[in-house]
C-alpha positions as CSV (number, residue, x, y, z in Angstrom):
1,M,8.5,-33.1,39.4
2,E,6.8,-35.7,41.6
3,L,8.9,-38.1,43.6
4,Q,8.2,-40.9,46.0
5,A,10.2,-44.1,45.8
6,I,13.6,-42.3,46.0
7,A,12.4,-39.7,48.4
8,K,13.2,-39.8,52.2
9,F,11.1,-42.5,53.9
10,G,9.4,-43.1,50.5
11,L,7.0,-40.2,51.2
12,P,5.6,-38.4,48.1
13,R,6.9,-34.9,47.5
14,T,7.1,-32.3,44.7
15,I,10.4,-30.8,43.8
16,E,10.9,-27.6,41.9
17,I,14.0,-26.6,39.8
18,Q,15.0,-23.0,39.2
19,D,15.4,-21.7,35.6
20,A,19.1,-20.9,36.2
21,T,19.8,-24.4,37.4
22,L,18.0,-25.8,34.3
23,R,20.2,-23.7,32.0
24,E,23.3,-25.1,33.7
25,I,22.0,-28.6,33.5
26,D,21.2,-28.2,29.8
27,W,24.7,-27.1,29.1
28,Y,26.0,-30.2,30.8
29,R,23.5,-32.4,28.9
30,R,24.6,-31.1,25.5
31,T,28.4,-31.2,26.2
32,E,29.9,-33.5,28.8
33,R,27.0,-35.9,29.1
34,A,26.5,-36.2,25.3
35,A,30.2,-37.2,24.9
36,T,30.0,-39.7,27.7
37,V,26.8,-41.3,26.4
38,R,28.2,-41.6,22.9
39,R,31.3,-43.4,24.1
40,A,29.3,-45.8,26.2
41,S,26.5,-46.5,23.8
42,R,27.9,-49.7,22.1
43,N,28.7,-51.3,25.4
44,L,25.2,-50.5,26.7
45,W,23.7,-52.0,23.6
46,R,25.5,-55.3,24.2
47,R,24.1,-55.5,27.7
48,R,20.5,-54.4,26.7
49,E,18.9,-57.6,28.1
50,E,19.8,-56.3,31.6
51,F,17.9,-53.1,31.1
52,F,14.4,-51.7,31.1
53,V,14.4,-50.3,27.6
54,V,11.8,-47.5,27.2
55,D,10.1,-46.9,23.8
56,D,7.2,-44.8,25.0
57,V,7.4,-41.7,27.3
58,N,4.1,-40.3,28.6
59,T,5.1,-36.8,29.9
60,R,1.5,-35.9,30.8
61,Q,1.1,-38.9,33.2
62,M,4.8,-39.2,33.8
63,K,4.9,-42.9,32.9
64,L,7.4,-45.0,31.0
65,R,6.6,-48.0,28.8
66,G,9.0,-50.5,27.5
67,V,10.6,-53.9,27.7
68,E,12.1,-55.4,30.9
69,H,13.4,-58.9,31.0
70,G,11.4,-59.8,27.8
71,R,8.1,-58.4,29.0
72,R,6.2,-55.2,28.4
73,R,6.1,-53.0,31.5
74,T,4.7,-49.7,32.4
75,W,6.2,-47.7,35.3
76,S,5.2,-44.5,37.0
77,V,8.3,-42.4,37.2
78,K,7.7,-41.4,40.8
79,A,7.5,-45.1,41.9
80,M,10.8,-46.1,40.3
81,D,13.5,-46.8,42.9
82,A,17.2,-46.1,42.4
83,E,18.1,-49.6,41.2
84,L,15.4,-49.5,38.4
85,R,16.4,-45.9,37.4
86,Q,20.0,-47.1,37.0
87,R,18.8,-49.8,34.6
88,T,16.4,-47.6,32.6
89,M,17.6,-46.9,29.0
90,I,16.1,-45.4,25.8
91,E,17.3,-45.8,22.3
92,G,19.0,-42.6,21.1
93,E,20.8,-41.4,18.0
94,H,23.9,-43.5,18.7
95,G,22.4,-46.5,20.4
96,L,21.2,-47.0,24.0
97,E,21.6,-44.2,26.4
98,P,20.5,-43.9,30.1
99,M,17.4,-41.8,30.9
100,A,19.2,-40.7,34.1
101,L,20.6,-37.2,33.8
102,F,23.9,-37.5,35.6
103,V,26.0,-40.4,34.3
104,G,29.5,-41.8,35.0
105,R,32.2,-42.7,32.5
106,H,30.5,-46.0,31.7
107,G,27.3,-44.4,30.8
108,R,25.3,-45.5,33.8
109,M,23.5,-43.4,36.4
110,L,25.7,-42.4,39.3
111,T,25.2,-44.3,42.5
112,S,24.8,-42.7,45.9
113,Q,28.2,-44.0,46.9
114,R,29.8,-42.3,43.8
115,W,28.1,-39.0,44.6
116,E,29.6,-39.2,48.1
117,Q,33.0,-39.8,46.7
118,I,32.6,-36.9,44.3
119,F,32.0,-34.6,47.2
120,L,34.9,-36.1,49.2
121,D,37.2,-35.4,46.3
122,A,35.9,-31.9,45.9
123,H,36.5,-31.2,49.6
124,A,40.0,-32.5,49.4
125,R,40.8,-30.3,46.3
126,T,39.4,-27.3,48.1
127,L,41.6,-27.9,51.2
128,R,44.6,-28.3,48.9
129,I,44.0,-25.0,47.0
130,I,43.4,-23.1,50.3
131,K,46.8,-24.4,51.6
132,E,48.7,-23.8,48.3
133,H,47.5,-20.2,47.9
134,D,47.4,-19.4,51.7
135,L,43.8,-18.2,51.3
136,G,43.0,-18.1,55.0
137,L,39.6,-19.7,54.5
138,E,38.0,-22.1,56.9
139,M,36.3,-25.3,55.7
140,S,34.2,-27.8,57.7
141,H,35.7,-31.1,58.7
142,Q,33.7,-32.8,55.8
143,V,31.4,-31.8,53.0
144,R,28.5,-34.1,52.2
145,I,25.9,-34.0,49.4
146,H,23.3,-33.5,52.0
147,D,24.8,-30.1,52.8
148,L,23.3,-28.8,49.5
149,R,19.9,-28.9,51.2
150,H,21.1,-26.4,53.8
151,T,22.5,-24.1,51.0
152,F,19.3,-24.4,49.1
153,A,17.2,-23.6,52.2
154,V,19.1,-20.5,53.1
155,Y,19.1,-19.2,49.5
156,M,15.4,-19.8,49.0
157,L,14.4,-18.4,52.4
158,E,16.2,-15.2,51.5
159,L,14.8,-15.1,48.0
160,L,11.2,-15.7,49.1
161,T,11.4,-13.2,52.0
162,E,12.6,-10.5,49.6
163,L,9.8,-11.4,47.1
164,L,7.2,-11.0,49.9
165,R,8.6,-7.7,50.9
166,K,8.4,-6.4,47.3
167,Q,4.8,-7.7,46.9
168,D,3.8,-6.0,50.2
169,A,5.4,-2.7,49.2
170,E,3.6,-2.8,45.9
171,E,0.2,-3.6,47.6
172,Y,0.7,-0.7,50.0
173,A,1.6,1.7,47.2
174,R,-1.5,0.6,45.3
175,S,-4.1,0.4,48.0
176,G,-2.6,2.1,51.0
177,R,-3.4,-1.0,53.0
178,V,-0.8,-2.7,55.2
179,P,-0.6,-6.4,54.2
180,A,-0.8,-9.1,56.8
181,Y,2.4,-10.4,58.2
182,A,3.9,-13.3,56.2
183,T,3.7,-15.5,59.2
184,D,-0.1,-14.9,59.6
185,H,-1.0,-17.4,56.8
186,Q,0.7,-20.6,55.7
187,S,0.5,-19.8,52.0
188,R,2.6,-16.6,52.7
189,N,5.1,-17.9,55.1
190,P,8.6,-18.3,53.5
191,F,9.8,-20.7,56.1
192,L,6.9,-23.1,55.5
193,T,7.3,-22.7,51.8
194,V,11.0,-23.8,52.1
195,M,9.9,-26.7,54.2
196,R,7.5,-27.9,51.5
197,L,10.2,-27.5,48.9
198,L,12.5,-29.7,51.0
199,G,9.8,-32.2,51.6
200,S,10.0,-31.6,55.4
201,F,6.5,-30.1,55.9
202,V,4.2,-32.6,57.6
203,W,0.5,-32.0,57.4
204,I,-1.3,-32.9,60.6
205,R,-4.9,-34.0,60.1
206,P,-7.5,-31.9,62.0
207,D,-8.6,-35.0,64.0
208,Q,-5.1,-35.8,65.3
209,G,-3.2,-34.1,68.0
210,A,-0.1,-32.1,67.3
211,G,2.1,-34.7,68.8
212,S,0.7,-37.6,66.8
213,G,2.8,-37.2,63.8
214,A,0.0,-38.4,61.6
215,V,0.9,-38.2,57.9
216,D,-1.5,-38.6,55.0
217,R,0.3,-40.9,52.6
218,K,-0.6,-41.3,49.0
219,A,-1.1,-44.8,47.6
220,E,2.1,-45.9,46.0
221,E,1.7,-46.4,42.2
222,G,4.2,-49.0,41.0
223,G,5.0,-50.7,37.8
224,R,2.8,-53.2,36.1
225,A,3.4,-56.0,33.6
226,E,1.4,-56.1,30.4
227,P,0.0,-59.3,29.0
């Protein structure tokens, strides 16, 4: 999936989601989310003039077309900021429903503040359970949603390193040739691959010095009104 407007510093990046995570998300989508959306659909319909109501989804170009404030609009998904995403709806089986995946009890996309509160509450519950059951576990002073990036990075680095070792062993068994070290080429370096997945990898143009921090930015593609 391509992101830009909601990415760090508004820089374009590509995110990848693992199959196991998609299966977990689909279970949430078909159970808890479906029930929440159904309860909120009537209230959302009464407030439909406030929303960007989508009636055409172009999955090939990743663009949404619909009505916003009485006008036809087309938006590139990657150029949609958080405020617009929170107002983006589509007509479903039971009325309007948000196009956002994770929703609160009122059927709207969760805000960043709400996500932080969810993690604060989870941290408090964990501390309480540890104390009640005398588990002898240590927890950090606080747990933030940003910490998931660290967990993801460690997990992916281990996974990619093991994958490379397996590929190298198979190549050696097949040809008797010792493959180049993973760090010898950017495309085989697990650390750089994880940096790309996290959106932290900065490409330095050949004509710039290493300390320049030059970044090739893509032109931002925003929404446009239709006559």
